[in-house]
Backbone of each chain as nested JSON, in Angstrom:
{
  "chains": [
    {"id": "A", "residues": [
      {"number": 1, "name": "UNK", "atoms": {"N": [83.949, 151.58, 112.893], "CA": [83.001, 152.927, 113.091], "C": [81.603, 152.517, 113.132]}},
      {"number": 2, "name": "UNK", "atoms": {"N": [80.851, 153.047, 113.962], "CA": [79.487, 152.949, 114.121], "C": [78.709, 154.063, 113.506]}},
      {"number": 3, "name": "UNK", "atoms": {"N": [77.361, 153.964, 113.422], "CA": [76.62, 155.134, 112.747], "C": [76.721, 156.315, 113.687]}},
      {"number": 4, "name": "UNK", "atoms": {"N": [76.717, 156.194, 115.041], "CA": [76.912, 157.309, 115.91], "C": [78.138, 158.04, 115.647]}},
      {"number": 5, "name": "UNK", "atoms": {"N": [79.262, 157.268, 115.404], "CA": [80.537, 157.932, 115.168], "C": [80.591, 158.565, 113.87]}},
      {"number": 6, "name": "UNK", "atoms": {"N": [79.961, 157.913, 112.802], "CA": [79.784, 158.646, 111.473], "C": [79.065, 159.931, 111.55]}},
      {"number": 7, "name": "UNK", "atoms": {"N": [78.01, 160.054, 112.305], "CA": [77.266, 161.169, 112.509], "C": [78.174, 162.294, 113.111]}},
      {"number": 8, "name": "UNK", "atoms": {"N": [78.872, 161.785, 114.212], "CA": [79.853, 162.838, 114.916], "C": [80.886, 163.426, 113.897]}},
      {"number": 9, "name": "UNK", "atoms": {"N": [81.332, 162.501, 113.14], "CA": [82.486, 162.925, 112.329], "C": [81.961, 163.846, 111.08]}},
      {"number": 10, "name": "UNK", "atoms": {"N": [80.784, 163.526, 110.615], "CA": [80.303, 164.411, 109.549], "C": [79.682, 165.715, 110.104]}},
      {"number": 11, "name": "UNK", "atoms": {"N": [79.172, 165.654, 111.283], "CA": [78.762, 166.853, 112.056], "C": [79.853, 167.824, 112.207]}},
      {"number": 12, "name": "UNK", "atoms": {"N": [81.006, 167.291, 112.599], "CA": [82.227, 168.159, 112.881], "C": [82.777, 168.698, 111.633]}},
      {"number": 13, "name": "UNK", "atoms": {"N": [82.965, 167.851, 110.545], "CA": [83.521, 168.302, 109.373], "C": [82.635, 169.274, 108.566]}},
      {"number": 14, "name": "UNK", "atoms": {"N": [81.377, 169.157, 108.771], "CA": [80.433, 170.008, 107.905], "C": [79.856, 171.309, 108.716]}},
      {"number": 15, "name": "UNK", "atoms": {"N": [80.286, 171.324, 110.089], "CA": [79.801, 172.315, 110.919], "C": [78.222, 172.545, 111.055]}},
      {"number": 16, "name": "UNK", "atoms": {"N": [77.587, 171.177, 110.88], "CA": [76.251, 171.233, 111.129], "C": [75.92, 170.489, 112.427]}},
      {"number": 17, "name": "UNK", "atoms": {"N": [74.624, 170.896, 113.123], "CA": [74.424, 170.363, 114.239], "C": [74.337, 168.952, 114.337]}},
      {"number": 18, "name": "UNK", "atoms": {"N": [74.573, 168.224, 115.359], "CA": [74.519, 166.732, 115.482], "C": [73.216, 166.294, 115.135]}},
      {"number": 19, "name": "UNK", "atoms": {"N": [72.07, 166.969, 115.638], "CA": [70.719, 166.513, 115.441], "C": [70.295, 166.607, 113.866]}},
      {"number": 20, "name": "UNK", "atoms": {"N": [70.705, 167.714, 113.202], "CA": [70.534, 167.711, 111.789], "C": [71.308, 166.802, 110.949]}},
      {"number": 21, "name": "UNK", "atoms": {"N": [72.567, 166.581, 111.452], "CA": [73.326, 165.562, 110.705], "C": [72.75, 164.178, 110.821]}},
      {"number": 22, "name": "UNK", "atoms": {"N": [72.19, 163.758, 112.026], "CA": [71.559, 162.504, 112.152], "C": [70.573, 162.345, 111.285]}},
      {"number": 23, "name": "UNK", "atoms": {"N": [69.713, 163.315, 111.127], "CA": [68.472, 163.169, 110.236], "C": [68.959, 162.872, 108.759]}},
      {"number": 24, "name": "UNK", "atoms": {"N": [70.007, 163.556, 108.371], "CA": [70.472, 163.452, 107.021], "C": [71.146, 162.147, 106.694]}},
      {"number": 25, "name": "UNK", "atoms": {"N": [72.036, 161.643, 107.861], "CA": [72.64, 160.34, 107.654], "C": [71.561, 159.304, 107.595]}},
      {"number": 26, "name": "UNK", "atoms": {"N": [70.565, 159.392, 108.39], "CA": [69.379, 158.357, 108.305], "C": [68.78, 158.422, 106.917]}},
      {"number": 27, "name": "UNK", "atoms": {"N": [68.447, 159.572, 106.386], "CA": [67.877, 159.833, 105.15], "C": [68.701, 159.197, 103.942]}},
      {"number": 28, "name": "UNK", "atoms": {"N": [69.929, 159.282, 104.086], "CA": [70.845, 158.786, 102.955], "C": [70.734, 157.253, 102.935]}},
      {"number": 29, "name": "UNK", "atoms": {"N": [70.875, 156.605, 104.05], "CA": [70.885, 155.228, 104.024], "C": [69.461, 154.578, 103.854]}},
      {"number": 30, "name": "UNK", "atoms": {"N": [68.402, 155.253, 104.413], "CA": [67.014, 154.754, 104.113], "C": [66.712, 154.927, 102.54]}},
      {"number": 31, "name": "UNK", "atoms": {"N": [67.177, 156.125, 101.915], "CA": [66.956, 156.164, 100.526], "C": [67.593, 155.113, 99.661]}},
      {"number": 32, "name": "UNK", "atoms": {"N": [68.743, 154.612, 100.114], "CA": [69.387, 153.519, 99.324], "C": [68.498, 152.397, 99.389]}},
      {"number": 33, "name": "UNK", "atoms": {"N": [68.095, 151.975, 100.682], "CA": [67.194, 150.692, 100.76], "C": [65.969, 150.986, 100.072]}},
      {"number": 34, "name": "UNK", "atoms": {"N": [65.324, 152.087, 100.14], "CA": [64.123, 152.399, 99.364], "C": [64.209, 152.104, 97.93]}},
      {"number": 35, "name": "UNK", "atoms": {"N": [65.31, 152.716, 97.34], "CA": [65.668, 152.48, 95.88], "C": [65.602, 151.109, 95.566]}},
      {"number": 36, "name": "UNK", "atoms": {"N": [66.415, 150.333, 96.377], "CA": [66.611, 148.899, 96.123], "C": [65.329, 148.21, 96.138]}},
      {"number": 37, "name": "UNK", "atoms": {"N": [64.397, 148.47, 97.148], "CA": [63.158, 147.811, 97.251], "C": [62.229, 148.028, 96.138]}},
      {"number": 38, "name": "UNK", "atoms": {"N": [62.573, 149.153, 95.433], "CA": [61.795, 149.511, 94.327], "C": [62.313, 148.915, 92.975]}},
      {"number": 39, "name": "UNK", "atoms": {"N": [63.295, 148.196, 93.174], "CA": [64.105, 147.572, 91.994], "C": [64.938, 148.31, 91.341]}},
      {"number": 40, "name": "UNK", "atoms": {"N": [65.399, 149.396, 91.884], "CA": [66.358, 150.271, 91.298], "C": [67.683, 150.061, 91.687]}},
      {"number": 41, "name": "UNK", "atoms": {"N": [68.824, 150.206, 90.958], "CA": [70.101, 150.116, 91.454], "C": [70.807, 151.535, 91.787]}},
      {"number": 42, "name": "UNK", "atoms": {"N": [71.706, 151.397, 92.693], "CA": [72.221, 152.649, 93.356], "C": [73.641, 152.616, 92.978]}},
      {"number": 43, "name": "UNK", "atoms": {"N": [74.027, 153.676, 92.249], "CA": [75.506, 153.842, 91.84], "C": [76.101, 155.117, 92.391]}},
      {"number": 44, "name": "UNK", "atoms": {"N": [77.095, 154.879, 93.293], "CA": [77.638, 156.042, 93.968], "C": [79.108, 156.106, 93.494]}},
      {"number": 45, "name": "UNK", "atoms": {"N": [79.39, 157.131, 92.542], "CA": [80.732, 157.332, 91.948], "C": [81.767, 157.538, 92.94]}},
      {"number": 46, "name": "UNK", "atoms": {"N": [82.793, 156.669, 92.861], "CA": [83.952, 156.801, 93.753], "C": [83.793, 155.808, 94.981]}},
      {"number": 47, "name": "UNK", "atoms": {"N": [82.671, 155.456, 95.135], "CA": [82.38, 154.54, 96.262], "C": [82.044, 153.144, 95.85]}},
      {"number": 48, "name": "UNK", "atoms": {"N": [81.007, 152.956, 95.17], "CA": [80.609, 151.732, 94.743], "C": [79.207, 151.668, 94.28]}},
      {"number": 49, "name": "UNK", "atoms": {"N": [78.565, 150.408, 94.155], "CA": [77.239, 150.357, 93.649], "C": [76.528, 149.282, 94.392]}},
      {"number": 50, "name": "UNK", "atoms": {"N": [75.176, 149.491, 94.693], "CA": [74.297, 148.494, 95.302], "C": [73.318, 148.029, 94.289]}},
      {"number": 51, "name": "UNK", "atoms": {"N": [73.064, 146.636, 94.421], "CA": [71.865, 146.209, 93.568], "C": [71.47, 144.957, 94.158]}},
      {"number": 52, "name": "UNK", "atoms": {"N": [70.237, 144.448, 93.808], "CA": [69.77, 143.197, 94.496], "C": [70.228, 141.996, 93.745]}},
      {"number": 53, "name": "UNK", "atoms": {"N": [70.635, 140.923, 94.578], "CA": [70.989, 139.707, 94.069], "C": [69.923, 138.716, 94.408]}},
      {"number": 54, "name": "UNK", "atoms": {"N": [69.584, 137.759, 93.65], "CA": [68.59, 136.812, 93.794], "C": [69.198, 135.663, 94.287]}},
      {"number": 55, "name": "UNK", "atoms": {"N": [68.718, 134.991, 95.489], "CA": [69.211, 133.797, 95.988], "C": [68.1, 132.741, 95.866]}},
      {"number": 56, "name": "UNK", "atoms": {"N": [68.398, 131.613, 95.217], "CA": [67.51, 130.477, 95.029], "C": [67.216, 129.788, 96.246]}},
      {"number": 57, "name": "UNK", "atoms": {"N": [66.221, 129.066, 96.255], "CA": [66.113, 128.119, 97.473], "C": [67.196, 127.1, 97.552]}},
      {"number": 58, "name": "UNK", "atoms": {"N": [67.468, 126.663, 98.764], "CA": [68.545, 125.799, 98.84], "C": [68.247, 124.9, 100.248]}},
      {"number": 59, "name": "UNK", "atoms": {"N": [68.812, 123.67, 100.26], "CA": [68.431, 122.88, 101.366], "C": [69.586, 123.251, 102.403]}},
      {"number": 60, "name": "UNK", "atoms": {"N": [69.157, 123.466, 103.639], "CA": [70.155, 123.769, 104.666], "C": [69.853, 122.778, 105.938]}},
      {"number": 61, "name": "UNK", "atoms": {"N": [70.424, 123.102, 106.984], "CA": [70.245, 122.186, 108.133], "C": [70.134, 123.076, 109.367]}},
      {"number": 62, "name": "UNK", "atoms": {"N": [69.125, 122.871, 110.163], "CA": [69.083, 123.514, 111.433], "C": [70.271, 123.178, 112.323]}},
      {"number": 63, "name": "UNK", "atoms": {"N": [71.175, 124.091, 112.53], "CA": [72.459, 123.73, 113.224], "C": [72.113, 123.298, 114.657]}},
      {"number": 64, "name": "UNK", "atoms": {"N": [71.107, 123.589, 115.345], "CA": [70.843, 123.083, 116.719], "C": [70.313, 121.79, 116.722]}},
      {"number": 65, "name": "UNK", "atoms": {"N": [69.439, 121.379, 115.791], "CA": [68.682, 120.071, 115.776], "C": [69.319, 119.129, 114.721]}},
      {"number": 66, "name": "UNK", "atoms": {"N": [69.918, 119.663, 113.776], "CA": [70.416, 118.863, 112.696], "C": [69.4, 118.477, 111.719]}},
      {"number": 67, "name": "UNK", "atoms": {"N": [68.249, 118.972, 111.948], "CA": [67.164, 118.774, 111.031], "C": [67.296, 119.388, 109.605]}},
      {"number": 68, "name": "UNK", "atoms": {"N": [66.915, 118.716, 108.537], "CA": [67.045, 119.371, 107.359], "C": [65.96, 120.31, 107.074]}},
      {"number": 69, "name": "UNK", "atoms": {"N": [66.233, 121.577, 106.508], "CA": [65.25, 122.511, 106.118], "C": [65.379, 123.075, 104.748]}},
      {"number": 70, "name": "UNK", "atoms": {"N": [64.381, 123.598, 104.128], "CA": [64.583, 124.237, 102.824], "C": [64.541, 125.816, 103.128]}},
      {"number": 71, "name": "UNK", "atoms": {"N": [65.727, 126.459, 102.742], "CA": [65.875, 127.8, 102.966], "C": [65.115, 128.46, 101.822]}},
      {"number": 72, "name": "UNK", "atoms": {"N": [64.028, 129.287, 101.92], "CA": [63.313, 129.878, 100.745], "C": [64.212, 130.794, 100.018]}},
      {"number": 73, "name": "UNK", "atoms": {"N": [63.69, 131.047, 98.714], "CA": [64.482, 131.975, 97.901], "C": [64.189, 133.349, 98.389]}},
      {"number": 74, "name": "UNK", "atoms": {"N": [65.223, 134.233, 98.205], "CA": [65.15, 135.568, 98.773], "C": [66.095, 136.658, 97.781]}},
      {"number": 75, "name": "UNK", "atoms": {"N": [65.757, 137.8, 97.877], "CA": [66.666, 138.748, 97.303], "C": [67.461, 139.487, 98.421]}},
      {"number": 76, "name": "UNK", "atoms": {"N": [68.705, 139.806, 98.159], "CA": [69.494, 140.387, 99.154], "C": [70.359, 141.596, 98.45]}},
      {"number": 77, "name": "UNK", "atoms": {"N": [70.585, 142.653, 99.221], "CA": [71.389, 143.842, 98.664], "C": [72.837, 143.318, 98.399]}},
      {"number": 78, "name": "UNK", "atoms": {"N": [73.416, 143.651, 97.331], "CA": [74.837, 143.268, 97.071], "C": [75.556, 144.556, 96.696]}},
      {"number": 79, "name": "UNK", "atoms": {"N": [76.823, 144.702, 97.387], "CA": [77.59, 145.88, 97.204], "C": [78.872, 145.441, 96.316]}},
      {"number": 80, "name": "UNK", "atoms": {"N": [79.08, 146.375, 95.382], "CA": [80.36, 146.128, 94.631], "C": [81.165, 147.34, 94.785]}},
      {"number": 81, "name": "UNK", "atoms": {"N": [82.382, 147.324, 95.336], "CA": [83.221, 148.508, 95.469], "C": [83.638, 149.09, 94.204]}},
      {"number": 82, "name": "UNK", "atoms": {"N": [83.582, 150.474, 94.09], "CA": [84.029, 151.094, 92.882], "C": [85.497, 151.224, 92.759]}},
      {"number": 83, "name": "UNK", "atoms": {"N": [86.043, 151.601, 91.644], "CA": [87.409, 151.569, 91.326], "C": [88.273, 152.501, 92.329]}},
      {"number": 84, "name": "UNK", "atoms": {"N": [87.672, 153.69, 92.672], "CA": [88.461, 154.485, 93.531], "C": [88.667, 153.899, 94.891]}},
      {"number": 85, "name": "UNK", "atoms": {"N": [87.67, 153.235, 95.442], "CA": [87.606, 152.672, 96.8], "C": [88.561, 151.388, 96.718]}},
      {"number": 86, "name": "UNK", "atoms": {"N": [88.526, 150.663, 95.616], "CA": [89.313, 149.453, 95.606], "C": [90.835, 149.765, 95.532]}},
      {"number": 87, "name": "UNK", "atoms": {"N": [91.281, 150.891, 94.789], "CA": [92.529, 151.4, 94.745], "C": [92.95, 151.892, 96.089]}},
      {"number": 88, "name": "UNK", "atoms": {"N": [92.082, 152.611, 96.694], "CA": [92.336, 153.2, 97.985], "C": [92.679, 152.217, 99.06]}},
      {"number": 89, "name": "UNK", "atoms": {"N": [91.966, 151.219, 99.195], "CA": [92.157, 150.138, 100.218], "C": [93.397, 149.231, 99.968]}},
      {"number": 90, "name": "UNK", "atoms": {"N": [93.857, 149.296, 98.739], "CA": [95.076, 148.605, 98.263], "C": [96.149, 149.302, 98.316]}},
      {"number": 91, "name": "UNK", "atoms": {"N": [96.144, 150.558, 98.63], "CA": [97.301, 151.461, 98.707], "C": [98.212, 151.243, 99.924]}},
      {"number": 92, "name": "UNK", "atoms": {"N": [99.494, 151.178, 99.89], "CA": [100.314, 150.91, 100.954], "C": [100.844, 152.165, 101.58]}}
    ]},
    {"id": "B", "residues": [
      {"number": 1, "name": "UNK", "atoms": {"N": [69.83, 155.03, 90.715], "CA": [69.797, 156.202, 91.438], "C": [71.441, 156.545, 91.817]}},
      {"number": 2, "name": "UNK", "atoms": {"N": [71.622, 157.882, 91.876], "CA": [72.985, 158.293, 91.881], "C": [73.072, 159.19, 93.206]}},
      {"number": 3, "name": "UNK", "atoms": {"N": [74.194, 159.792, 93.463], "CA": [74.483, 160.569, 94.577], "C": [73.619, 161.923, 94.406]}},
      {"number": 4, "name": "UNK", "atoms": {"N": [73.397, 162.357, 93.261], "CA": [72.569, 163.553, 93.067], "C": [71.136, 163.243, 93.477]}},
      {"number": 5, "name": "UNK", "atoms": {"N": [70.666, 162.128, 93.197], "CA": [69.23, 161.74, 93.54], "C": [69.089, 161.583, 94.975]}},
      {"number": 6, "name": "UNK", "atoms": {"N": [70.187, 161.135, 95.695], "CA": [70.166, 161.022, 97.171], "C": [70.112, 162.378, 97.815]}},
      {"number": 7, "name": "UNK", "atoms": {"N": [70.887, 163.295, 97.214], "CA": [71.097, 164.638, 97.715], "C": [69.696, 165.404, 97.609]}},
      {"number": 8, "name": "UNK", "atoms": {"N": [68.89, 165.093, 96.506], "CA": [67.733, 165.74, 96.314], "C": [66.712, 165.247, 97.372]}},
      {"number": 9, "name": "UNK", "atoms": {"N": [66.637, 163.85, 97.594], "CA": [65.834, 163.352, 98.73], "C": [66.019, 163.934, 100.045]}},
      {"number": 10, "name": "UNK", "atoms": {"N": [67.412, 164.064, 100.35], "CA": [67.75, 164.681, 101.691], "C": [67.396, 166.071, 101.682]}},
      {"number": 11, "name": "UNK", "atoms": {"N": [67.498, 166.806, 100.561], "CA": [67.186, 168.244, 100.516], "C": [65.509, 168.302, 100.704]}},
      {"number": 12, "name": "UNK", "atoms": {"N": [64.919, 167.467, 100.043], "CA": [63.321, 167.515, 100.229], "C": [62.823, 167.264, 101.652]}},
      {"number": 13, "name": "UNK", "atoms": {"N": [63.553, 166.281, 102.288], "CA": [63.103, 165.801, 103.542], "C": [63.475, 166.659, 104.681]}},
      {"number": 14, "name": "UNK", "atoms": {"N": [64.61, 167.366, 104.454], "CA": [65.156, 168.336, 105.441], "C": [64.964, 169.714, 105.034]}},
      {"number": 15, "name": "UNK", "atoms": {"N": [64.167, 170.412, 105.725], "CA": [63.763, 171.82, 105.281], "C": [65.065, 172.699, 105.356]}},
      {"number": 16, "name": "UNK", "atoms": {"N": [65.909, 172.712, 106.519], "CA": [66.801, 173.657, 106.833], "C": [68.002, 173.876, 105.986]}},
      {"number": 17, "name": "UNK", "atoms": {"N": [68.376, 173.036, 104.944], "CA": [69.589, 173.191, 104.18], "C": [69.219, 173.353, 102.646]}},
      {"number": 18, "name": "UNK", "atoms": {"N": [70.298, 174.039, 102.039], "CA": [70.113, 174.127, 100.58], "C": [70.423, 172.937, 99.892]}},
      {"number": 19, "name": "UNK", "atoms": {"N": [70.098, 172.979, 98.56], "CA": [70.35, 171.779, 97.701], "C": [71.855, 171.515, 97.578]}},
      {"number": 20, "name": "UNK", "atoms": {"N": [72.514, 172.543, 97.489], "CA": [73.996, 172.376, 97.505], "C": [74.681, 171.901, 98.601]}},
      {"number": 21, "name": "UNK", "atoms": {"N": [74.161, 172.173, 99.83], "CA": [74.613, 171.747, 101.174], "C": [74.278, 170.354, 101.241]}},
      {"number": 22, "name": "UNK", "atoms": {"N": [73.151, 169.836, 100.706], "CA": [72.701, 168.507, 100.815], "C": [73.668, 167.695, 99.992]}},
      {"number": 23, "name": "UNK", "atoms": {"N": [73.954, 168.148, 98.823], "CA": [75.023, 167.451, 97.952], "C": [76.403, 167.208, 98.679]}},
      {"number": 24, "name": "UNK", "atoms": {"N": [76.74, 168.369, 99.34], "CA": [78.065, 168.274, 99.992], "C": [78.013, 167.299, 101.276]}},
      {"number": 25, "name": "UNK", "atoms": {"N": [76.88, 167.25, 101.89], "CA": [76.887, 166.284, 103.04], "C": [76.848, 164.803, 102.509]}},
      {"number": 26, "name": "UNK", "atoms": {"N": [76.204, 164.615, 101.483], "CA": [76.084, 163.215, 101.017], "C": [77.446, 162.827, 100.539]}},
      {"number": 27, "name": "UNK", "atoms": {"N": [78.319, 163.821, 99.956], "CA": [79.71, 163.502, 99.494], "C": [80.546, 163.268, 100.765]}},
      {"number": 28, "name": "UNK", "atoms": {"N": [80.314, 164.034, 101.917], "CA": [81.036, 163.922, 103.078], "C": [80.763, 162.595, 103.824]}},
      {"number": 29, "name": "UNK", "atoms": {"N": [79.495, 162.144, 103.861], "CA": [79.214, 160.829, 104.294], "C": [80.017, 159.675, 103.786]}},
      {"number": 30, "name": "UNK", "atoms": {"N": [79.995, 159.558, 102.405], "CA": [80.719, 158.594, 101.747], "C": [82.156, 158.754, 101.87]}},
      {"number": 31, "name": "UNK", "atoms": {"N": [82.753, 159.938, 101.831], "CA": [84.097, 160.017, 101.972], "C": [84.559, 159.552, 103.379]}},
      {"number": 32, "name": "UNK", "atoms": {"N": [83.839, 159.813, 104.409], "CA": [84.075, 159.363, 105.73], "C": [84.303, 157.824, 105.79]}},
      {"number": 33, "name": "UNK", "atoms": {"N": [83.154, 157.234, 105.326], "CA": [83.088, 155.885, 105.252], "C": [84.388, 155.258, 104.659]}},
      {"number": 34, "name": "UNK", "atoms": {"N": [84.602, 155.751, 103.413], "CA": [85.746, 155.356, 102.541], "C": [87.096, 155.493, 103.268]}},
      {"number": 35, "name": "UNK", "atoms": {"N": [87.291, 156.601, 104.049], "CA": [88.593, 156.82, 104.629], "C": [88.727, 155.844, 105.862]}},
      {"number": 36, "name": "UNK", "atoms": {"N": [87.697, 155.571, 106.544], "CA": [87.83, 154.484, 107.592], "C": [88.071, 153.147, 107.014]}},
      {"number": 37, "name": "UNK", "atoms": {"N": [87.426, 152.824, 105.889], "CA": [87.583, 151.443, 105.248], "C": [89.089, 151.392, 104.809]}},
      {"number": 38, "name": "UNK", "atoms": {"N": [89.7, 152.454, 104.259], "CA": [91.068, 152.49, 103.655], "C": [91.884, 152.286, 104.901]}},
      {"number": 39, "name": "UNK", "atoms": {"N": [91.615, 152.655, 106.061], "CA": [92.323, 152.434, 107.367], "C": [92.218, 150.913, 107.844]}},
      {"number": 40, "name": "UNK", "atoms": {"N": [91.356, 150.201, 107.102], "CA": [91.157, 148.812, 107.516], "C": [90.083, 148.687, 108.556]}},
      {"number": 41, "name": "UNK", "atoms": {"N": [89.376, 149.638, 108.855], "CA": [88.431, 149.638, 109.85], "C": [87.004, 149.126, 109.323]}},
      {"number": 42, "name": "UNK", "atoms": {"N": [86.256, 148.585, 110.225], "CA": [84.95, 148.141, 109.594], "C": [83.947, 149.241, 109.992]}},
      {"number": 43, "name": "UNK", "atoms": {"N": [82.918, 149.383, 109.102], "CA": [82.035, 150.533, 109.258], "C": [80.564, 149.848, 109.495]}},
      {"number": 44, "name": "UNK", "atoms": {"N": [79.868, 149.957, 110.558], "CA": [78.677, 149.302, 110.851], "C": [77.56, 150.411, 111.073]}},
      {"number": 45, "name": "UNK", "atoms": {"N": [76.791, 150.295, 110.01], "CA": [75.497, 151.261, 110.093], "C": [74.202, 150.398, 110.426]}},
      {"number": 46, "name": "UNK", "atoms": {"N": [73.808, 150.682, 111.674], "CA": [72.61, 149.943, 112.044], "C": [71.448, 150.147, 111.286]}},
      {"number": 47, "name": "UNK", "atoms": {"N": [70.722, 149.08, 110.887], "CA": [69.537, 149.24, 110.087], "C": [69.89, 149.096, 108.666]}},
      {"number": 48, "name": "UNK", "atoms": {"N": [71.016, 149.17, 108.222], "CA": [71.469, 149.182, 106.83], "C": [72.448, 148.008, 106.451]}},
      {"number": 49, "name": "UNK", "atoms": {"N": [73.65, 148.115, 107.14], "CA": [74.483, 146.889, 106.873], "C": [75.942, 147.261, 107.423]}},
      {"number": 50, "name": "UNK", "atoms": {"N": [76.898, 146.317, 107.224], "CA": [78.233, 146.508, 107.811], "C": [79.239, 146.355, 106.601]}},
      {"number": 51, "name": "UNK", "atoms": {"N": [80.253, 147.321, 106.423], "CA": [81.201, 147.27, 105.454], "C": [82.428, 146.612, 106.071]}},
      {"number": 52, "name": "UNK", "atoms": {"N": [83.023, 145.698, 105.551], "CA": [84.166, 145.067, 106.138], "C": [85.403, 145.016, 105.097]}},
      {"number": 53, "name": "UNK", "atoms": {"N": [86.565, 145.122, 105.647], "CA": [87.684, 144.98, 104.683], "C": [88.147, 143.508, 104.857]}},
      {"number": 54, "name": "UNK", "atoms": {"N": [88.271, 142.876, 103.803], "CA": [88.766, 141.545, 103.764], "C": [90.11, 141.409, 102.923]}},
      {"number": 55, "name": "UNK", "atoms": {"N": [90.946, 140.518, 103.467], "CA": [92.209, 140.166, 102.665], "C": [91.844, 138.976, 101.908]}},
      {"number": 56, "name": "UNK", "atoms": {"N": [92.172, 139.135, 100.58], "CA": [91.883, 138.001, 99.695], "C": [93.324, 137.277, 99.406]}},
      {"number": 57, "name": "UNK", "atoms": {"N": [93.256, 136.073, 99.413], "CA": [94.456, 135.326, 99.215], "C": [94.897, 135.279, 97.626]}},
      {"number": 58, "name": "UNK", "atoms": {"N": [96.172, 135.129, 97.391], "CA": [96.648, 134.986, 95.985], "C": [96.056, 133.746, 95.493]}},
      {"number": 59, "name": "UNK", "atoms": {"N": [95.471, 133.737, 94.269], "CA": [95.03, 132.574, 93.574], "C": [95.315, 132.543, 92.109]}},
      {"number": 60, "name": "UNK", "atoms": {"N": [95.099, 131.374, 91.442], "CA": [95.224, 131.272, 90.059], "C": [93.968, 131.679, 89.359]}},
      {"number": 61, "name": "UNK", "atoms": {"N": [94.07, 132.285, 88.339], "CA": [92.827, 132.562, 87.684], "C": [93.039, 132.546, 86.117]}},
      {"number": 62, "name": "UNK", "atoms": {"N": [92.082, 132.937, 85.413], "CA": [92.283, 132.998, 83.76], "C": [91.706, 134.364, 83.437]}},
      {"number": 63, "name": "UNK", "atoms": {"N": [92.441, 134.806, 82.424], "CA": [91.946, 136.102, 81.724], "C": [90.78, 135.516, 80.864]}},
      {"number": 64, "name": "UNK", "atoms": {"N": [89.474, 135.948, 81.253], "CA": [88.333, 135.428, 80.471], "C": [88.271, 135.753, 79.118]}},
      {"number": 65, "name": "UNK", "atoms": {"N": [89.065, 136.807, 78.711], "CA": [88.981, 137.146, 77.229], "C": [90.014, 136.161, 76.405]}},
      {"number": 66, "name": "UNK", "atoms": {"N": [91.185, 136.001, 76.949], "CA": [92.156, 135.311, 76.3], "C": [92.346, 133.855, 76.696]}},
      {"number": 67, "name": "UNK", "atoms": {"N": [91.747, 133.495, 77.773], "CA": [91.871, 132.114, 78.314], "C": [93.24, 131.877, 78.935]}},
      {"number": 68, "name": "UNK", "atoms": {"N": [94.111, 132.865, 78.958], "CA": [95.428, 132.699, 79.534], "C": [95.403, 132.623, 81.116]}},
      {"number": 69, "name": "UNK", "atoms": {"N": [96.198, 131.722, 81.54], "CA": [96.291, 131.508, 83.02], "C": [97.221, 132.521, 83.629]}},
      {"number": 70, "name": "UNK", "atoms": {"N": [96.791, 132.984, 84.855], "CA": [97.495, 134.102, 85.398], "C": [97.352, 134.013, 86.976]}},
      {"number": 71, "name": "UNK", "atoms": {"N": [98.354, 134.56, 87.583], "CA": [98.205, 134.662, 89.086], "C": [97.563, 135.991, 89.514]}},
      {"number": 72, "name": "UNK", "atoms": {"N": [96.297, 135.936, 90.29], "CA": [95.749, 136.939, 90.843], "C": [96.415, 137.157, 92.237]}},
      {"number": 73, "name": "UNK", "atoms": {"N": [97.017, 138.326, 92.402], "CA": [97.825, 138.659, 93.623], "C": [96.858, 138.838, 94.802]}},
      {"number": 74, "name": "UNK", "atoms": {"N": [97.364, 138.625, 95.987], "CA": [96.711, 138.976, 97.245], "C": [96.299, 140.401, 97.196]}},
      {"number": 75, "name": "UNK", "atoms": {"N": [95.18, 140.621, 97.723], "CA": [94.643, 142.089, 97.761], "C": [93.526, 142.178, 98.856]}},
      {"number": 76, "name": "UNK", "atoms": {"N": [93.256, 143.462, 99.051], "CA": [92.243, 143.772, 100.045], "C": [90.955, 144.092, 99.289]}},
      {"number": 77, "name": "UNK", "atoms": {"N": [89.794, 143.643, 99.808], "CA": [88.589, 143.944, 99.2], "C": [87.505, 144.299, 100.286]}},
      {"number": 78, "name": "UNK", "atoms": {"N": [86.359, 145.115, 99.847], "CA": [85.31, 145.569, 100.721], "C": [84.222, 144.526, 100.504]}},
      {"number": 79, "name": "UNK", "atoms": {"N": [83.773, 143.977, 101.642], "CA": [82.548, 143.214, 101.579], "C": [81.379, 143.868, 102.373]}},
      {"number": 80, "name": "UNK", "atoms": {"N": [80.143, 143.702, 101.882], "CA": [79.026, 144.35, 102.472], "C": [78.138, 143.303, 103.054]}},
      {"number": 81, "name": "UNK", "atoms": {"N": [77.784, 143.378, 104.418], "CA": [76.926, 142.395, 105.087], "C": [75.603, 143.222, 105.32]}},
      {"number": 82, "name": "UNK", "atoms": {"N": [74.453, 143.011, 104.524], "CA": [73.259, 143.693, 104.671], "C": [72.551, 143.27, 106.109]}},
      {"number": 83, "name": "UNK", "atoms": {"N": [72.017, 144.292, 106.662], "CA": [71.325, 144.236, 107.803], "C": [70.13, 143.264, 107.664]}},
      {"number": 84, "name": "UNK", "atoms": {"N": [69.751, 142.494, 108.683], "CA": [68.633, 141.511, 108.451], "C": [67.358, 142.333, 108.241]}},
      {"number": 85, "name": "UNK", "atoms": {"N": [67.273, 143.53, 108.574], "CA": [66.15, 144.339, 108.5], "C": [65.651, 144.487, 106.99]}},
      {"number": 86, "name": "UNK", "atoms": {"N": [66.47, 144.171, 106.108], "CA": [66.032, 144.431, 104.661], "C": [64.884, 143.716, 104.305]}},
      {"number": 87, "name": "UNK", "atoms": {"N": [64.809, 142.373, 104.483], "CA": [63.764, 141.607, 104.145], "C": [62.455, 141.786, 104.906]}},
      {"number": 88, "name": "UNK", "atoms": {"N": [62.607, 142.321, 106.15], "CA": [61.578, 142.44, 107.184], "C": [60.399, 143.15, 106.831]}},
      {"number": 89, "name": "UNK", "atoms": {"N": [60.655, 144.343, 106.102], "CA": [59.54, 145.153, 105.866], "C": [58.85, 144.865, 104.42]}},
      {"number": 90, "name": "UNK", "atoms": {"N": [59.189, 143.75, 103.933], "CA": [58.663, 143.395, 102.516], "C": [57.354, 142.707, 102.621]}}
    ]}
  ]
}
C-alpha cells in the first residue's frame, strides 16, 4: 500500500473529500517526525511506538571502490510494534 | 506524544473538521495500516518510511528472568524502515 492508496481508503471510509484527507494524512505523519525531532517519543495504542535510536560511528566500506570509510554517528527513528499489532499479524 | 496529541495537531492545522472527527480520522489511518500489515502487505509512506512484515525463524533463546533455555517459535514481525528524509532537515 502506498500513501496515495492509504489516502483513498481513509477518504472512502470516513466520507471526507480526498483533498481534505490528504492534508490530514500528511499532518499525521509529519507530526510524528516533528515529535521525534524534538526528542519526544510517540506511543500509539494498539499500533506501536516510535522513538529515536542512537547509532555510534562505525567503519564501513564504499561498496563501489572498496575504500574504507567511517560512517558517522546518527540518530534514526525506531518502531516497536504494539501488542495488538503483534497478535494481529500472527493470527492464522 | 499519543494519538490524542496527533488528533489535536490535525484539528488545529485543519480548519474544516471537529476535534472528534480529527480523532476518528487518526484512528482510521492507523487501523487501515494495521489491516494491510495483517494481510502481509507492505505499507510505504513517502517521506516517512515503510512498514514491512517479516517472517522470523525459530531460534533458541533464554528467559531473561529465570535463565531457562527455551525455543522461540517462528513468528511474523513488523519492521520499519525510516525514510532517508529524516536526517536531511536536521
